[in-house]
Rosetta silent file (secondary structure, phi, psi, omega in degrees, C-alpha in Angstrom):
SEQUENCE: MSGEDGARPTLALDAWAKINLWLHVIGRRDDGYHLLDSLVVFAGVGDTVEVRHAHALADGEVALTVSGPFARDLPTDGGNLVVRAAQRLASVLVAPPPAAAIHLIKRLPPASGIGGGSADAAATLRALACLWRVSIPEEMLASLALSLGADVPVCLAGFPAFVGGIGESIAPAPPLPAAWLVLANPRVAVPTAEVFRRRDGDFSAPAPFAEPPGDAAALALLLAHRSNDLTLPALAHAPVIGDVLAALARLDGALLARMSGSGATCFALFATAAAARAGARVLAAEKPQWWVADAPVLRG
SCORE:     score description
SCORE:     0.000 S_00000001
   1 L     0.000  161.545 -177.892    4.918   24.308    1.250 S_00000001
   2 E  -132.595  155.174  178.038    2.908   27.497    1.287 S_00000001
   3 E  -146.898 -158.283 -178.790    3.144   30.882   -0.308 S_00000001
   4 E  -128.818  134.383  171.633    0.930   33.824   -1.067 S_00000001
   5 E  -118.511   93.396 -169.470   -1.367   34.503   -4.003 S_00000001
   6 L    65.709 -129.493  178.401   -2.352   38.071   -3.314 S_00000001
   7 L   -94.224    3.947 -173.546   -3.854   38.033    0.179 S_00000001
   8 E  -102.949  122.262 -179.705   -4.945   34.430   -0.149 S_00000001
   9 E   -66.069  141.499 -179.543   -2.679   31.706    1.245 S_00000001
  10 E  -119.047  136.460  175.388   -1.738   28.988   -1.221 S_00000001
  11 E  -107.042  129.609 -178.237   -0.817   25.409   -0.435 S_00000001
  12 E  -124.841  134.571  177.291    1.462   23.672   -2.960 S_00000001
  13 E  -128.182  141.314  175.304    2.359   19.984   -3.173 S_00000001
  14 E   -77.477  146.082  177.107    4.736   18.207   -5.522 S_00000001
  15 E  -122.904   91.648 -170.937    3.353   15.400   -7.698 S_00000001
  16 E   -74.262  150.975  176.330    6.370   13.224   -8.456 S_00000001
  17 E   -64.279  133.904  177.100    6.740   11.033  -11.529 S_00000001
  18 E   -94.044  129.079 -177.864    5.847    7.389  -10.842 S_00000001
  19 E  -120.184  125.994  172.395    8.272    4.856  -12.283 S_00000001
  20 E   -88.226  105.717  178.013    7.569    1.140  -12.693 S_00000001
  21 E   -68.329  -32.352  163.165   10.978   -0.490  -12.256 S_00000001
  22 E  -144.704  162.464 -179.874    9.239   -3.657  -13.393 S_00000001
  23 E  -150.024  105.011  177.919    5.657   -4.424  -14.337 S_00000001
  24 E  -102.928  136.053  170.607    4.343   -7.980  -14.534 S_00000001
  25 E   -96.032  113.727 -169.943    0.831   -8.840  -15.655 S_00000001
  26 E  -109.237   -1.348  178.263    0.007  -11.854  -13.507 S_00000001
  27 E   172.925 -178.309  179.025   -3.676  -12.466  -14.253 S_00000001
  28 E  -145.243  132.238  179.956   -7.019  -11.065  -15.272 S_00000001
  29 L   -79.177  165.665  179.076  -10.220  -10.771  -13.274 S_00000001
  30 L   -61.618  -27.471 -179.333  -13.631  -11.767  -14.564 S_00000001
  31 L   -84.226    4.144  176.205  -14.512   -8.088  -14.915 S_00000001
  32 L    96.516  -13.326  179.229  -11.608   -7.579  -17.327 S_00000001
  33 L   -72.810  137.585  179.698   -9.231   -5.762  -14.980 S_00000001
  34 E   -85.895  145.448  176.425   -5.663   -7.053  -15.103 S_00000001
  35 E   -95.513  134.818 -170.269   -3.786   -8.111  -11.982 S_00000001
  36 E  -121.154  159.279  171.298   -0.337   -6.592  -11.671 S_00000001
  37 E  -138.213  118.301 -173.296    2.952   -7.068   -9.870 S_00000001
  38 E  -149.588  148.804  165.525    5.236   -4.037   -9.878 S_00000001
  39 E  -102.749  115.701 -177.562    7.971   -2.238   -8.005 S_00000001
  40 E  -107.540  131.598  170.772    7.051    1.442   -8.066 S_00000001
  41 E  -127.190  172.825  178.604    9.408    4.256   -7.138 S_00000001
  42 E  -120.886  139.531  179.365    9.179    8.006   -7.537 S_00000001
  43 E   -99.873  148.419 -177.097   11.607   10.238   -9.387 S_00000001
  44 E   -78.812   49.098  173.232   12.529   13.716   -8.221 S_00000001
  45 E  -145.006  139.837 -176.965   10.855   15.426  -11.171 S_00000001
  46 E  -178.654 -169.545  177.261    7.181   16.166  -11.424 S_00000001
  47 E   -91.268  174.355  173.685    4.218   18.489  -11.518 S_00000001
  48 E  -131.920  133.905  176.298    3.038   20.881   -8.814 S_00000001
  49 E  -110.247  123.432  178.000   -0.523   21.235   -7.513 S_00000001
  50 E  -115.473  134.674  178.716   -1.425   24.541   -5.843 S_00000001
  51 E  -130.420  148.219  175.230   -4.731   25.095   -4.027 S_00000001
  52 E  -154.602  163.550  175.183   -6.315   28.098   -2.369 S_00000001
  53 E   -68.864  143.808 -179.758   -9.706   29.312   -1.284 S_00000001
  54 L  -122.256   93.108 -172.475  -11.756   30.923   -4.067 S_00000001
  55 L   -71.139  -16.424 -179.774  -14.143   33.381   -2.452 S_00000001
  56 L   -80.416  -11.242 -178.954  -15.742   34.361   -5.754 S_00000001
  57 L  -102.175  161.077  177.890  -17.137   30.852   -6.242 S_00000001
  58 L   -77.575  155.464  177.510  -19.975   29.102   -4.440 S_00000001
  59 L   -53.348  138.554  178.510  -19.273   26.499   -1.771 S_00000001
  60 L    89.991  -12.257 -179.492  -18.405   23.142   -3.262 S_00000001
  61 L   -87.268  149.986  173.585  -17.156   24.545   -6.559 S_00000001
  62 E  -131.337  146.347  176.799  -13.636   24.093   -7.874 S_00000001
  63 E  -128.418  134.580 -177.675  -11.868   25.912  -10.692 S_00000001
  64 E  -116.315  132.780  168.404   -8.730   24.614  -12.393 S_00000001
  65 E  -122.050  153.488 -176.600   -6.061   26.514  -14.286 S_00000001
  66 E  -134.566  136.357  172.317   -2.985   24.918  -15.853 S_00000001
  67 E  -133.720  179.738  178.509    0.429   26.247  -16.797 S_00000001
  68 L   106.431  174.344 -173.263    3.752   24.678  -17.672 S_00000001
  69 L   -59.368  -28.139 -176.530    5.301   22.972  -20.715 S_00000001
  70 L  -113.970   22.925 -176.108    2.386   20.563  -21.244 S_00000001
  71 H   -62.742  -39.076 -172.781   -0.487   22.849  -20.232 S_00000001
  72 H   -71.681  -12.301  179.739   -2.083   23.061  -23.658 S_00000001
  73 H   -85.014   -3.324 -170.631   -2.509   19.284  -23.797 S_00000001
  74 L  -117.947  142.603  171.575   -4.877   19.200  -20.821 S_00000001
  75 L   -77.319  163.413  177.343   -8.559   20.022  -20.244 S_00000001
  76 L  -118.276   13.542  178.320   -9.551   22.137  -17.250 S_00000001
  77 L  -109.725 -154.287 -178.548  -12.993   20.613  -16.720 S_00000001
  78 L   -65.033   -8.387  173.949  -14.167   17.209  -15.527 S_00000001
  79 L   -75.517   -8.696  178.571  -11.987   15.595  -18.166 S_00000001
  80 L   -98.696  132.739 -176.907   -9.006   16.365  -15.952 S_00000001
  81 H   -62.494  -26.661  177.022   -8.268   13.915  -13.145 S_00000001
  82 H   -62.904  -46.241  179.360   -7.460   16.819  -10.818 S_00000001
  83 H   -64.427  -42.521  179.751  -11.020   18.139  -11.098 S_00000001
  84 H   -64.406  -36.810  177.851  -12.475   14.658  -10.626 S_00000001
  85 H   -63.581  -43.810  178.910  -10.320   14.133   -7.539 S_00000001
  86 H   -62.730  -43.863 -179.524  -11.561   17.407   -6.034 S_00000001
  87 H   -66.941  -38.911 -179.900  -15.179   16.558   -6.798 S_00000001
  88 H   -65.106  -41.443  178.140  -14.821   13.036   -5.431 S_00000001
  89 H   -65.651  -44.591  179.982  -13.337   14.333   -2.171 S_00000001
  90 H   -61.491  -32.099 -175.522  -16.022   16.997   -1.789 S_00000001
  91 H   -69.274  -20.817 -178.509  -18.748   14.387   -2.341 S_00000001
  92 L   -95.153   -2.254 -179.977  -17.812   12.406    0.793 S_00000001
  93 L   -84.360  153.769 -176.369  -17.867   15.403    3.117 S_00000001
  94 L   -65.146  -41.030 -179.350  -20.873   16.097    5.329 S_00000001
  95 L  -127.082  153.977  177.514  -21.297   19.653    4.027 S_00000001
  96 L   -56.506  131.320  179.961  -20.105   21.344    0.832 S_00000001
  97 L   -77.798  166.855  174.647  -16.544   22.577    1.414 S_00000001
  98 L   -58.818  148.478  178.612  -15.397   26.126    0.646 S_00000001
  99 L   -60.813  148.148 -177.231  -14.784   26.755   -3.027 S_00000001
 100 E  -131.084  140.978  170.088  -11.248   26.087   -4.170 S_00000001
 101 E  -103.164  126.302 -178.877   -9.036   27.383   -6.968 S_00000001
 102 E  -115.297  132.280  175.095   -6.546   24.761   -8.146 S_00000001
 103 E  -121.286  126.910 -179.395   -3.530   25.552  -10.267 S_00000001
 104 E  -109.912  122.682  172.940   -1.568   22.748  -11.901 S_00000001
 105 E   -96.530  108.012 -169.741    1.970   23.314  -13.146 S_00000001
 106 L   -97.714  102.735  179.425    2.278   20.553  -15.745 S_00000001
 107 L  -105.184  -20.875 -177.777    5.890   19.518  -16.363 S_00000001
 108 L   -93.366  138.855  177.768    5.378   15.803  -17.072 S_00000001
 109 L   -64.407  137.511  179.491    4.150   14.636  -20.479 S_00000001
 110 L   -76.914  159.143  178.510    0.586   13.263  -20.312 S_00000001
 111 L    50.401   49.475 -170.288   -0.364    9.692  -21.226 S_00000001
 112 L  -125.914    6.713  175.621    3.280    8.708  -20.859 S_00000001
 113 L    83.080    8.030  178.720    3.442    5.809  -18.390 S_00000001
 114 L  -119.664   21.304  168.608    4.817    7.773  -15.450 S_00000001
 115 L    63.707   30.027 -178.577    1.553    8.488  -13.666 S_00000001
 116 H   -58.104  -50.492  179.001    1.504   12.239  -14.098 S_00000001
 117 H   -64.000  -37.789  179.041   -2.277   12.532  -13.932 S_00000001
 118 H   -66.411  -42.413  177.503   -2.441   10.010  -11.097 S_00000001
 119 H   -64.656  -38.371  177.037    0.199   11.881   -9.091 S_00000001
 120 H   -62.014  -43.041 -179.911   -1.679   15.142   -9.722 S_00000001
 121 H   -65.000  -42.714  179.432   -4.900   13.576   -8.445 S_00000001
 122 H   -63.192  -43.431  178.334   -3.192   12.195   -5.333 S_00000001
 123 H   -64.230  -35.069  177.967   -1.610   15.566   -4.574 S_00000001
 124 H   -64.038  -44.182  177.831   -5.000   17.216   -5.052 S_00000001
 125 H   -58.723  -47.391 -179.385   -6.608   14.903   -2.490 S_00000001
 126 H   -64.011  -46.294 -175.127   -3.874   15.654    0.046 S_00000001
 127 H   -66.403  -42.943 -179.086   -3.795   19.393   -0.619 S_00000001
 128 H   -70.723  -35.575  175.677   -7.565   19.914   -0.469 S_00000001
 129 H   -59.243  -37.312  177.703   -7.939   17.829    2.690 S_00000001
 130 H   -72.606  -46.537 -179.325   -5.422   20.205    4.253 S_00000001
 131 H   -60.128  -42.210 -178.054   -6.966   23.365    2.778 S_00000001
 132 L   -84.005   -3.490  177.549  -10.440   22.325    3.884 S_00000001
 133 L    54.563   48.722  177.449   -9.119   21.176    7.274 S_00000001
 134 L  -112.936  140.149  178.516  -10.888   17.840    7.109 S_00000001
 135 L  -101.295  112.868 -176.587   -9.599   14.692    8.741 S_00000001
 136 L  -119.138  127.550  178.446  -10.200   11.710    6.479 S_00000001
 137 L   -55.305  144.147 -179.463   -9.088    8.181    7.402 S_00000001
 138 H   -58.037  -34.044  179.566   -6.302    6.874    5.203 S_00000001
 139 H   -63.501  -38.520  178.958   -8.499    3.910    4.234 S_00000001
 140 H   -70.172  -41.209  177.602  -11.149    6.267    2.869 S_00000001
 141 H   -61.619  -41.310  179.658   -8.559    8.330    0.996 S_00000001
 142 H   -64.000  -38.104  177.741   -7.113    5.144   -0.496 S_00000001
 143 H   -66.153  -42.245  175.767  -10.590    4.059   -1.612 S_00000001
 144 H   -60.565  -41.729 -179.172  -11.187    7.454   -3.218 S_00000001
 145 H   -61.321  -46.338 -178.338   -7.805    7.177   -4.910 S_00000001
 146 H   -64.042  -33.224  178.942   -8.556    3.741   -6.366 S_00000001
 147 H   -66.977  -17.196 -179.863  -11.881    4.985   -7.709 S_00000001
 148 H   -92.746  -21.273 -179.523   -9.908    7.543   -9.738 S_00000001
 149 L   159.746  156.142 -172.941   -7.429    5.113  -11.273 S_00000001
 150 L   -65.220  -28.880 -178.534   -5.135    2.162  -10.640 S_00000001
 151 L   -88.534  -11.419 -174.268   -1.999    4.310  -10.143 S_00000001
 152 H   -67.850  -39.364  179.824   -3.551    6.872   -7.805 S_00000001
 153 H   -58.769  -44.545 -179.178   -3.298    4.782   -4.585 S_00000001
 154 H   -70.428  -32.127  174.725    0.475    4.288   -4.835 S_00000001
 155 H   -66.266  -34.938  175.783    0.913    7.959   -5.756 S_00000001
 156 H   -65.980  -41.002  178.971   -1.100    8.818   -2.658 S_00000001
 157 H   -65.110  -47.949  171.295    1.164    6.569   -0.563 S_00000001
 158 L    79.090   15.086  178.785    4.242    8.207   -2.060 S_00000001
 159 L  -128.351  159.651  177.828    6.922    5.679   -1.064 S_00000001
 160 L   -57.917  129.011 -170.123    8.751    2.879   -2.937 S_00000001
 161 E  -149.953  149.536  165.244    6.319   -0.017   -2.945 S_00000001
 162 E   -82.631  126.004 -177.570    5.413   -3.401   -4.305 S_00000001
 163 E  -114.024  131.972  179.529    2.042   -2.905   -5.992 S_00000001
 164 E  -135.226 -173.193 -176.135   -0.369   -5.756   -6.640 S_00000001
 165 E    63.779 -137.789  175.549   -3.987   -6.493   -7.465 S_00000001
 166 L  -100.045   14.426 -179.614   -5.401   -3.785   -9.705 S_00000001
 167 L   123.567   -8.013 -175.063   -3.381   -1.178   -7.821 S_00000001
 168 L   -86.624  -19.293 -179.049   -4.972   -1.417   -4.387 S_00000001
 169 E   -91.486  114.194 -174.613   -2.369   -3.709   -2.802 S_00000001
 170 E  -131.130  119.842  179.311    0.587   -1.607   -1.650 S_00000001
 171 E  -127.426  133.530 -179.806    3.446   -2.919    0.487 S_00000001
 172 E   -57.793  135.931  175.652    6.612   -0.964    1.331 S_00000001
 173 L   -77.368  157.404  171.432    9.637   -2.180   -0.599 S_00000001
 174 L   -58.504  159.288  178.976   12.883   -2.989    1.221 S_00000001
 175 L   -53.990  134.544 -178.440   15.262   -0.028    1.480 S_00000001
 176 L  -103.603  151.212  179.432   16.624    0.848   -1.939 S_00000001
 177 L   -75.570  165.834  172.514   20.131    2.118   -2.691 S_00000001
 178 L   -61.211  132.322 -179.590   20.944    5.568   -3.998 S_00000001
 179 L  -156.988  157.574 -178.194   20.236    5.598   -7.718 S_00000001
 180 E  -131.423  157.835 -176.155   19.480    8.079  -10.464 S_00000001
 181 E  -127.343  147.631  160.317   17.394    8.006  -13.621 S_00000001
 182 E  -111.034  122.997  179.329   17.387    9.526  -17.061 S_00000001
 183 E  -104.437  140.355  178.954   13.806    9.688  -18.335 S_00000001
 184 E  -142.369  135.849  178.106   12.973   10.076  -22.006 S_00000001
 185 E  -136.227  129.965 -176.719    9.681   10.396  -23.837 S_00000001
 186 L   -79.793   13.103 -178.777    9.348   10.857  -27.620 S_00000001
 187 L    62.919   39.649  174.215    6.264   13.046  -27.099 S_00000001
 188 L  -118.150  121.095  178.182    3.970   10.292  -28.291 S_00000001
 189 L   -76.003  136.057  179.812    0.882    9.618  -26.177 S_00000001
 190 L  -123.425  109.357 -179.700    0.220    5.925  -25.541 S_00000001
 191 L   -68.867  126.831 -177.713   -3.304    5.047  -24.288 S_00000001
 192 H   -58.359  -44.023 -177.374   -3.090    2.489  -21.496 S_00000001
 193 H   -60.901  -36.961  179.477   -6.280    0.710  -22.549 S_00000001
 194 H   -66.674  -39.102  179.227   -4.932    0.225  -26.069 S_00000001
 195 H   -65.161  -45.314  178.138   -1.703   -1.317  -24.769 S_00000001
 196 H   -64.186  -35.158  179.323   -3.580   -3.786  -22.574 S_00000001
 197 H   -63.350  -35.493 -178.515   -5.867   -4.603  -25.500 S_00000001
 198 H   -79.732  -14.970 -176.160   -2.857   -5.550  -27.617 S_00000001
 199 L   -71.478  138.093  171.971   -1.304   -7.731  -24.923 S_00000001
 200 L  -144.684 -177.964 -179.950   -1.490  -11.527  -25.361 S_00000001
 201 L    96.728 -175.097 -176.571    0.433  -14.568  -24.213 S_00000001
 202 L   -72.568  162.564  174.490    0.979  -16.142  -20.819 S_00000001
 203 L   -87.857  154.040  177.556    0.852  -14.323  -17.513 S_00000001
 204 L   -90.003  173.913  176.907    3.992  -13.686  -15.462 S_00000001
 205 L  -102.950  151.626  173.181    4.668  -14.583  -11.841 S_00000001
 206 L   -62.054  151.200 -175.803    5.010  -12.086   -8.977 S_00000001
 207 L  -142.901   45.497  176.440    8.639  -11.302   -8.179 S_00000001
 208 L   -67.449  159.081  176.579    9.025   -9.312   -4.953 S_00000001
 209 L  -127.375  157.541 -176.333   12.338   -9.511   -3.114 S_00000001
 210 L  -107.096  -34.639 -176.707   13.146   -9.309    0.595 S_00000001
 211 L   -84.799  127.571  178.762   16.857   -8.472    0.779 S_00000001
 212 L   -64.491  132.150  174.189   17.748   -4.828    0.071 S_00000001
 213 L   -66.443  140.461 -172.502   20.109   -4.465   -2.905 S_00000001
 214 L   -74.207  -30.648 -179.781   23.404   -3.042   -1.750 S_00000001
 215 L  -153.522 -179.395 -175.992   23.960   -0.536   -4.527 S_00000001
 216 H   -62.599  -35.664  179.005   22.583    0.622   -7.862 S_00000001
 217 H   -64.982  -39.677  177.665   24.407   -2.163   -9.735 S_00000001
 218 H   -66.404  -37.870  176.439   22.802   -4.783   -7.491 S_00000001
 219 H   -63.180  -43.632  179.204   19.410   -3.167   -8.055 S_00000001
 220 H   -61.299  -37.145  178.858   19.969   -3.273  -11.816 S_00000001
 221 H   -65.546  -41.914  175.238   20.820   -6.976  -11.582 S_00000001
 222 H   -58.990  -45.129 -177.088   17.573   -7.652   -9.720 S_00000001
 223 H   -67.541  -31.420 -178.628   15.624   -5.727  -12.333 S_00000001
 224 H   -63.756  -22.936  177.813   17.341   -7.551  -15.188 S_00000001
 225 L   -90.954    7.404  177.211   15.653  -10.758  -13.999 S_00000001
 226 L  -128.207 -179.793 -173.832   12.276   -9.029  -14.207 S_00000001
 227 L  -154.651  176.360  167.339   10.555   -7.172  -17.045 S_00000001
 228 E  -110.025  107.585 -175.389    7.834   -4.856  -18.213 S_00000001
 229 L   -68.791   -9.594 -179.762    5.232   -7.131  -19.778 S_00000001
 230 L   -94.796    0.880 -175.797    3.630   -4.202  -21.593 S_00000001
 231 H   -62.948  -49.810 -177.499    6.699   -3.325  -23.642 S_00000001
 232 H   -62.276  -47.748  177.287    5.880   -5.445  -26.707 S_00000001
 233 H   -65.150  -31.087  176.073    2.258   -4.299  -27.019 S_00000001
 234 H   -68.226  -39.048  176.439    3.373   -0.692  -26.463 S_00000001
 235 H   -62.042  -37.467  178.632    5.984   -1.109  -29.208 S_00000001
 236 H   -62.891  -33.093  179.578    3.259   -2.390  -31.546 S_00000001
 237 H   -82.133  -39.371 -175.603    1.336    0.841  -30.922 S_00000001
 238 L  -137.496   85.948 -177.338    4.360    3.180  -30.910 S_00000001
 239 L   -57.696  -21.498 -179.868    7.492    1.655  -32.509 S_00000001
 240 H   -61.067  -20.083  177.167    9.504    4.767  -31.572 S_00000001
 241 H   -57.897  -34.481  176.891    9.694    3.329  -28.049 S_00000001
 242 H   -61.545  -38.240  177.232   12.339    0.970  -29.411 S_00000001
 243 H   -65.504  -39.236 -179.823   14.430    3.961  -30.442 S_00000001
 244 H   -64.628  -46.296  179.682   14.080    5.455  -26.966 S_00000001
 245 H   -61.377  -42.779 -179.529   15.195    2.241  -25.268 S_00000001
 246 H   -65.336  -41.324 -179.801   18.178    1.888  -27.589 S_00000001
 247 H   -65.325  -39.884  178.391   19.262    5.504  -27.075 S_00000001
 248 H   -67.169  -42.096 -178.231   19.073    5.161  -23.291 S_00000001
 249 H   -63.516  -26.680 -178.336   20.984    1.874  -23.275 S_00000001
 250 L   -79.796  -12.664 -175.745   23.866    3.511  -25.199 S_00000001
 251 L   -67.900  140.593  178.189   24.449    6.232  -22.596 S_00000001
 252 L   -59.853  129.746  177.356   27.702    5.977  -20.652 S_00000001
 253 L    87.301   -3.463  179.661   27.084    4.500  -17.218 S_00000001
 254 L   -68.249  123.545 -178.895   23.586    3.221  -17.993 S_00000001
 255 L   -89.950  -24.361 -176.112   23.015    0.074  -15.913 S_00000001
 256 E  -167.161  143.261  173.847   19.618   -0.817  -17.375 S_00000001
 257 E  -125.640  135.256 -174.998   17.108    0.649  -19.829 S_00000001
 258 E  -157.078  156.801  173.415   13.399   -0.106  -19.566 S_00000001
 259 E   -84.963  146.651  175.233    9.946    1.277  -20.309 S_00000001
 260 L  -102.503  139.996  176.100    7.786    2.534  -17.450 S_00000001
 261 L    56.148 -135.164  178.748    4.107    1.665  -17.156 S_00000001
 262 L   -96.882   12.352  177.208    2.349    1.394  -20.500 S_00000001
 263 L    82.912  174.041    9.142    4.815    3.810  -22.154 S_00000001
 264 L   -95.497    2.077 -179.571    6.021    5.722  -23.963 S_00000001
 265 L   -68.641  134.450  175.706    8.368    7.066  -21.266 S_00000001
 266 E  -122.391  163.978 -178.616   11.477    4.932  -20.744 S_00000001
 267 E  -137.811  154.077  166.723   14.263    5.221  -18.202 S_00000001
 268 E  -118.270  141.109 -178.123   17.916    4.342  -17.749 S_00000001
 269 E   -98.068  136.288 -178.532   19.265    3.575  -14.281 S_00000001
 270 E  -130.706  156.491 -178.919   22.562    5.128  -13.112 S_00000001
 271 L   -88.639  -19.446 -177.965   24.787    4.772  -10.067 S_00000001
 272 L  -135.231  155.258  177.265   25.669    8.474   -9.730 S_00000001
 273 H   -66.484  -37.400 -178.412   24.004   11.830  -10.183 S_00000001
 274 H   -63.763  -42.039  179.293   26.880   13.041  -12.354 S_00000001
 275 H   -64.862  -39.610  179.023   26.504   10.136  -14.785 S_00000001
 276 H   -66.192  -43.004  178.840   22.750   10.717  -15.037 S_00000001
 277 H   -61.862  -43.502  179.670   23.197   14.454  -15.638 S_00000001
 278 H   -64.172  -42.307  178.797   25.787   13.801  -18.316 S_00000001
 279 H   -62.559  -41.060  179.099   23.581   11.190  -19.970 S_00000001
 280 H   -64.065  -39.898  178.617   20.603   13.525  -19.994 S_00000001
 281 H   -63.103  -43.943  179.972   22.675   16.282  -21.617 S_00000001
 282 H   -62.166  -47.482 -176.091   23.899   13.925  -24.330 S_00000001
 283 H   -67.115  -40.594  179.320   20.440   12.553  -25.055 S_00000001
 284 H   -63.232  -34.825  178.013   18.766   15.979  -25.076 S_00000001
 285 H   -71.518  -37.505  179.947   21.354   17.173  -27.597 S_00000001
 286 H   -71.949  -36.730 -173.667   20.858   14.084  -29.781 S_00000001
 287 L  -127.904   69.951 -176.239   17.061   14.158  -29.594 S_00000001
 288 L   -64.000  -17.679  179.801   15.925   17.758  -29.030 S_00000001
 289 L   -81.657  -12.306  179.223   12.377   16.807  -30.008 S_00000001
 290 L   -87.878  158.089  166.900   12.100   14.377  -27.061 S_00000001
 291 E   -87.828  124.758 -177.580   11.291   15.213  -23.455 S_00000001
 292 E  -132.802  136.010  177.426   14.380   14.318  -21.388 S_00000001
 293 E  -149.257  147.607  169.766   14.999   14.717  -17.660 S_00000001
 294 E  -112.077  148.466 -174.843   17.394   13.368  -15.053 S_00000001
 295 E  -162.127  151.418  173.118   16.284   12.822  -11.476 S_00000001
 296 E   -75.622  153.620  167.017   17.146   10.922   -8.317 S_00000001
 297 E   -77.088  119.892  179.556   15.131    7.907   -7.219 S_00000001
 298 E   -77.293  130.072 -170.614   13.304    9.176   -4.116 S_00000001
 299 L  -105.970    5.495  179.729   13.779    6.688   -1.311 S_00000001
 300 L  -163.867    0.000    0.000   11.244    7.792    1.280 S_00000001
C-alpha cells in the first residue's frame, strides 16, 4: 500500500510473523549448518516496513528509523537486518540506486522465534525493488535472502510452505484449513545459535504430508505427531518457556500448544477467531508482563 510522507510517496509492506508449526532437525552439514524440516505459516500480526526516496542523502545511501513497541531494542545501523538487506540489494545493481529512507514499525518482539527480523528483511527487499523500479529475478532475490539468514527466503516467499535444507528449500504446503493462533512471548530473548549449541541427541526424520487437513482439529492431530526439536534446548536456556506452553495449553479451545522456531515465542492453535480472541484476553490479563497477540493463520 502507499501513502504520503509530506510530498514524498511512501511504499509500505507488512512483515508477518513466521510460525514454525513443527521444526525437525534432520541432520548437520560438514560446515556446521543444521538441516531442517519444517511447516512454516504466517500469522496476521507483524511489523511494517515503509520506504521512500531520501533526496537529502547521496545515491546508494539508506537511513533507517524505528518506531513501535519494540523500537528501543533495535539498532538502526548495519546491525539491523533491514539495513543489511538494503545494502545487499543495492550491491547487485549496475548503478547506485537513489537514496532511500526506511522506517520500521516494530510490533514483534526481537529474537523470539517468529522471524521478525527475517520478515522485515524480506519486506525491505520487496519494497526497495519496487521503489527503485528494478526487475530482479526471483532466483536472485532468493539467493540474496538466504545470504541474510535461514528464515529470510520463506519470509520472502510469503506462503505456507515446507522448508528444508538450511532454509533454501521451499515447497508450497497443501491447502490448510482456517485456523487461528494465540501467540505469547515472556519478553525473554533467546539466541538461535545458543539453542542449536545446546541441542544433542538423534536427528529426526522429515514429515511432510500430502493430503490437506480438513479442519483445524485435523491439522492439530497432524502436528501432534510432529514436534519442535529445539524445545528442550530452548527450555534449558530459558525455563520460562515451560510456563508459556503450560499457560497456552490451559486456554479454553486450545487444540495444541507449541514453541515456534528457537523460542521463546509459543503458540496455541484454535478452530475459531472468537476462541482465539477470548484466549488472548484471558492470557494477557493473567500475564500482563508477557507479549500476547491473537491472529489468523494466513493461507495464501
